[in-house]
C-alpha positions as CSV (number, residue, x, y, z in Angstrom):
1,M,17.0,-12.9,-17.5
2,K,17.6,-12.6,-13.8
3,L,14.8,-10.9,-11.9
4,S,15.7,-8.1,-9.5
5,S,14.2,-7.7,-6.1
6,D,12.2,-4.7,-7.4
7,T,10.4,-6.9,-10.0
8,T,9.6,-9.7,-7.5
9,A,8.4,-7.1,-4.9
10,L,5.6,-5.9,-7.1
11,P,3.1,-8.7,-6.2
12,A,3.8,-8.2,-2.6
13,V,3.3,-4.4,-2.7
14,I,0.1,-4.8,-4.8
15,T,-1.3,-7.3,-2.3
16,G,-0.2,-5.2,0.7
17,T,-1.9,-2.1,-0.7
18,A,-5.1,-3.9,-1.5
19,I,-5.2,-5.3,2.1
20,W,-4.7,-1.8,3.6
21,L,-7.4,-0.4,1.3
22,I,-9.8,-3.1,2.4
23,A,-8.9,-2.5,6.0
24,L,-9.6,1.3,5.5
25,V,-13.1,0.4,4.2
26,V,-13.7,-2.0,7.1
27,V,-12.5,0.6,9.6
28,G,-14.8,3.1,7.9
29,V,-17.8,1.0,8.4
30,V,-17.0,-0.1,12.0
31,E,-15.4,3.0,13.6
32,P,-16.5,6.5,13.2
33,I,-13.9,9.2,12.8
34,A,-12.9,10.4,16.1
35,P,-10.4,12.9,17.6
36,P,-6.9,11.4,18.4
37,E,-7.4,11.8,22.1
38,E,-10.0,9.1,22.1
39,G,-7.4,6.7,21.0
40,V,-8.8,5.8,17.6
41,W,-5.6,5.6,15.4
42,W,-6.7,2.9,13.0
43,W,-7.8,5.4,10.4
44,G,-4.3,6.8,10.3
45,A,-2.6,3.4,10.2
46,C,-4.8,2.3,7.3
47,L,-4.3,5.6,5.4
48,V,-0.4,5.5,5.8
49,G,-0.3,1.8,4.8
50,A,-2.4,2.4,1.7
51,A,-0.7,5.6,0.7
52,S,2.8,4.1,1.0
53,G,1.7,1.3,-1.4
54,V,0.1,3.7,-3.8
55,I,3.2,5.9,-3.8
56,G,5.5,2.9,-4.2
57,L,3.7,1.2,-7.1
58,P,4.7,3.7,-9.9
59,F,8.3,3.4,-8.9
60,L,8.2,-0.4,-9.0
61,L,6.3,-0.4,-12.3
62,R,8.7,2.0,-13.9
63,R,11.8,0.0,-12.7
64,R,10.3,-3.2,-14.0
65,A,9.6,-1.6,-17.4
66,R,13.1,-0.3,-17.5
67,L,14.6,-3.6,-16.6
68,S,12.6,-5.5,-19.1
69,S,13.7,-3.2,-22.0
70,R,17.3,-4.0,-21.4
């Protein structure tokens, strides 16, 4: 069976999401939440990175299940 790019992308997305979640915890310990005018944008970057991975995982898992059932 030939693997599609969605199936092989799953480990990369899981790893990337985990790294963003770890970065969010580190930023939470190191930097306080500050208003955007102070130039602290790391919170937003970590949240967007983690959220995009969390949103993408169900799609990749569903696609992998659909491809394996064929």
